[in-house]
N, C-alpha and C positions, 0 to 999 in steps of 0.2 A: 180177545185174547192176543197175547204177543207170541208170535210163532217164528222160530228160526228155521229157514229152509236151506239145507246144504245142497249145493249144486243148483242154485235157483236160476241161473241163466241158461241152463241146458234146455233141450227140446221139451222134456217133461217138466223140469223144474220151473221153467218160465211160465207155463200155463198154470201150474199149481200156485205159484206166488201171486199171479194176477187174480186168480179165482179167490184166493184167501183174502186179498186186499178188497176185492169187490164185496166179499161177505162182511167187511167191516173189521177185519183183524189188522193188527199192526205187524207187518212182516219185515224181518231182517233176512237178507240173503247172503250166503257165504260161498266163496269160490276162490280159485287160484288167480283168475284174471277178471277183475271187476271194473276196469276203466270204461270199456264199451258198455257193460251192463248198466253202469250208472246213467249213461246217456239214454239208453233204450228204456230203462224202467226206473225213472226218478222217484216213483212212489214207494220203492223198496229201500230200506236202509242197508247199504252194502258193507260187508266185512270181508277183507282179504284173509282167506284161510285155506290151508291145504290139509284136507282130512288125513292124508297118508302120513303126514309129518307131525301132527299136533298131539301132545299128551294132555293129560287131565288139566294141568295148570294152564296150558295155553287156551283152553276153552272157557275159563272162568269168566272173563270179561264179557264174552259173547253171550253167555247163558244167563247173565244177570237179569232178573225180571222176566225171563222167558217162561211161558206156560206149556209149550209143546214144541217138539223138534220133528221135522220131516227130513229124512235123508234120501236125496235123489242122486247122490254122487255114485259113480261107478266107472269101471273101465272094461274094455273088451278082452284084452290080453296084455301080457307083460310087454314092455317096450321101453324106449329111452325116457319117456315121460310118465310111464305108468307102471306101478307095481301092484298086481292084483291082490296079493295077500295084505299089503299095507292099506290099500283103499277099502277092500271089502271086509277084512277081518280085524286087523289090529287097530285100524282107524275107527271102525265102528265100536269096537270094545272100549277104546279110550273115550269116545264121545258118550257112550252109554254110562260109563263110570262117572264122567264129568256131570252128566245129567242127574245121576243119583246123588252126587255130592251137592249139586245146586238145588235140589228139590224139584227138578223137572220130572214129572211122572209120565206124561204121554210121549211116546216115541213111535213115530210112524216110519217104517222102513220100506222103501220101494225095492223090491226084489225082482224076480222074474219067473214066469211060468215055465214049466218043463225042465227044471233043474234037478229034479229028484234023481238020485243015483250018482250025481257028481261026475259025469262022464268026461267033462272038460274042466280045465282050471277055472274058467268063468263060473260054471255051475257049482263046482266044489267049493270055491271061496264064498259064493253067495250063500250056499247052504251052511257054511261055517258061521257066517254072520248071523243067520237066523238062529242057529243053535246058541250062539253067544247071547243073543237077546232073550231067548227062552230061559237061560240061566240067570238073567239079571232080575232085579226086583222091580223093574219098570212096568208100567201098563203099556206094553208094546202092542202095536198092530202091524202085521206084515202084509203088504199088498204085493201080489205077484201078477203084474200085467202080462198079457200075451204080446203079440206083435203090435206095437203102438203106432197108430196112424194119427196124423195131425194136419191141420191146414198148412203149417210150415213144414219144412223138410230138413232133416239133418241125419248124417250117418246112414244107417240102414234104410230109413224111409226115403232118403234122397236117392239112394241106389235103386230102390224099387221103381221110383218114377223114371229114372234114366233108362232102366231096362224096359219099362212099359212103353216108352216112347221110341224105342229103338227102331230104325227104319227097316221095313220089310219083314221083320219077325220079332218075337219076344224071346231073347235068350235067357235061360234060367238054369241054375244049378239046383238039382233036387226038386224039379217042378211038381212031383207027386207028393212031396212032404206035406203033411197036414199042418196047417197054420191057422190058429185061432187069433183073430185080431181084436183090438179094443181101441176105442177112440180116446185120444188124450183128454177130451172133455169128460169122459166117463171116469178116467183115472183121477182127474181133478175133483169130480163129484165124490169119488170114494174117499179121497184125502179130506175133503171138507167135512164129510160125515165121520171119518176116523178121528179127527182132532176134537170133535165135540165131546164134552165131559160126560154126556149121557150114554155115549157108545161104550159098550163093554170092551175092556182091554184084554190082552193076552190071547189074541186070535190071529190066525193067518187066513188070507182070503185070496183066491184066484180071481183075477179080473180078465175075463175072456167072453167074447160073444158066444152064444149057443151054437151058431152056425159053424160047422167044421169044414172050412175051405182048404183047398190045396194052394200051394204057392203059385202054381200056374193060374188058378182061378183068381187069386188076388191081383196078379199082374194083368190079366185080361180085364178085370173090373177097373183097375187104375187106367188102363189104356182107353177104355170107353169113357171114363170120367174126364180124361184130358181132352177128349174129342178127336183122338187120332184114329185113322182108319183101322179096322180090325186086321189082325195078323196072327199067324199060327205061333204057338209056343214051341220053341226049339230047345230041347234039352241039351245043355252043354256037356260034351264028353268028359268023363271023370278026369282024364289026364290034363285037360285044359283047366278044369276047376282047380286041381292041385297046383298046376303051374302058376295060375293067376293068383292063388292064395299065397304061394311062396314069394311071388313078386311083390304083393301087397305087404307082406311081412318085412321084406327088405326095404321097401320105401318108408316104412315106419321109422327107420333109423335116420331118414332124411327129414323127418318131421311130418310126413304125410300120413294121417291116421285114416286109412282106407277102411270101409266097412266090409271089404272082401277078404279079410285076413283069415287064417286057418281056423281060429276060434269061432268066428261067425259061421263059416262053412260047416264046421263040425256040429255046431248048435243047430243049424238049420237042417242038417241031414237027419237029426233025431226028431224033428218037428217041434212045434211050439204049441203045446196043448195044456189045458187046465180044466178044472171042474166048473162047468158052465153055470150051474145054479148057485155057486158059492156066494157070489156077491148079493144076489137077491135074498138069500136066506139070512145073511149076516149083516148086510147094510141096507136092505130094503129097496133095492132097485136092480134092474137087469141091464147090463151093457147092451148098446145098440149093435145090430148085425151090420155086416159090411155094406149092403145096399143103402141102409138108412144113414150110415156114417157119411158115405160119399154124397148122398142126396142133400145133406145139410151143408156141404161146402161146394157150391157151384164153382167150377174152375174157370179161369180166364186166360188171356194171352200170357200173363206172367208165369202161370204154372206150366204152360206148354213151352215157353222159352227156357225155363229152368230145366225141364226134363230133357229137352233136345240138346241143351248145351252141357249136360252133365258129363258126357264123355268127350265133348269137344274141348273142355277145359284142360284135362291132362294131356290130350293130343296136342293142343296148341302150345302148352308149356314145353312138352317134349321136343316139338319141332323147333321152337325158338332156342332152346338150350343147345340142340344139335347144330342148328344153323350158325349161331354165334361162335361156338367152339370150333366148328369146321372152318368158318371164315377166318378166324384167328390163326389156326394151324396152317391153312393154305397160304395166307399172307406171309407168315414167318418162313415157311419152307421155300416159297418162291419170292422172297422179298426183293430180289433184284428187279424182277419184272414189274412187281407192284410199285417199286420206287421210281420206275421209268415214267409213270404217269405224272409224278411230281417234278422230276427233272425236266420234263417237257414244258412245265410251267415256269421254269427258271430257278427251281430249288437246286442247291448243291447236292452232290451224291450222298455225302455223309448225313446232312440233315434229312434228306428224303428217306434214306434207309432207317434213320432213327425214328421218324414218324411212323413208318410202316411197321417196324418191329414193336414199338410202343403200342400202336393201335392194335396189333395182333394180340399182344398180351392182355390188353383191356378187353378185347372181344372174348378171349378164352375165359377170363375171370368172370365176365358177366354171364356167360353160358353156364359156368360151373355154379355160380351163386343162384341162378334160377332153378337149380335142381333141389335146393333145400327150402323147406316151407318157410322158415323164419327169415331167410335172406331174399326169397324170391320177389317180394314186392319192390324192394330197393333195386334189385337187378333189372326188373322190368322198367322202372323209371329211368335207370341208367341207360338201358337200350334205347329208349325214346330220345334221351338227351344226346347220346352219341350219334344216333341216326340224324338228328337235326343238325348237329355240328358237322357231320360228314357232308350233308347236303349243302349246308351254308359254305363250307370251305371249298367244296367242289364247284359251287356256283361262282365263287370269287376267283378261283385260280384255273379251273378247267370247265368253263360253261359249255364247251363243245360236247362234253360227255352226256349232256341232256338229250342230244340227238344221235348219240351212238346207237347203231342198229341193235346191239346186244342189250341196251337199256340198263347199264350198271347203276345209274342214279334212280331211274324210275322204279326199279325193283326194291329199292330201300324203303320206299313209302309203304307198301303193304306190310313189310316186316315191322315197321314202327306202329302201324295201325293194329297189327296182331298183338303186339306187346301191350298196347292200350286196352284192347279187348280182354286180354288175359288178366291185366291188373284189375279191371272192373269186376272180374269173376272171382277174385281171391277170397272174399269173405266166405266163411263156412257156417257161421251161425247168424 
């Protein structure tokens, strides 16, 4: 079969696409940013497409010769890059209409467990997409996974690992909320069966393990899986949860798509539950329980590194941004004193002050650019280059500063190394 997977480079979509290729299908993957995806998964034919912006006509070329469509695209909440209604509702409706026009009958929709009632915008729009498919003439299959765990980590699953490896305790919001998990491999198995022509269409299936675990228990299991010493679960006070979610919402406008936003917290507060026997009755297999899921993925040093560095990454970026902006402000405010270091090396007063003021503006600009997700990598590279230039210039004109008791040059080195470390952690997928 030729199968088009929307969102094929995401956490779930990547595993689905790989599984379908392994089963012998020809897979085309669609997404907004496919340059890196082409390098990672060259066995998939990649198509640049934005589900939220495409109408029926825009899908015609991508659907030519396609036998089935799997839609994994989704968003957590509205933001500068995401429009929930466009992604979950109008985009799905346009794609479904395009499938009907192109003669593509099988449409597999990856929805979410626990969205009944539409308490949040996420759940409400996911539910509207399901209703739209039910009204279509397609042979749709709606799969509703619970909390998806995978060997790789992204978004919420990455946050869970970071919380599980937290030093001294396991901080958790709504630690008593019931959360039914599912392995990404079981989601891929469900999709592989759902696209098969012999599988009955027009069915909705919950994909959850039968084990009803709480979020606290999931975090404790992940901590043991990582090999980190046991620690108690600490319930985060509600005011801290609300404050953290509002901060995460604000950071979304700077391009940082945190899994700690208000929509995720609200969804978690209501639990993630589904009908445990649904998958076995309708697709013929039962999703694995949490202990079996983790037993199949032995963790190593890379998983512990990732989990322990999860909160170090934003801390490091924040420290670097503050350090560079403060350095620039201090230099500009007290530029006369700063210029004295250059005049002592033979510079004229005007050129020395020009260098100090210009350098201060560059420092402030680099710190500000590091605050935005899109410009942060370039800012980090700029920090390393400016640090190297500063050390080279100081060595040439003021080598005595290397033995200054306050260590003004020595302290530049760890700042440059921190920028290098932050740059190495910038990838999110």
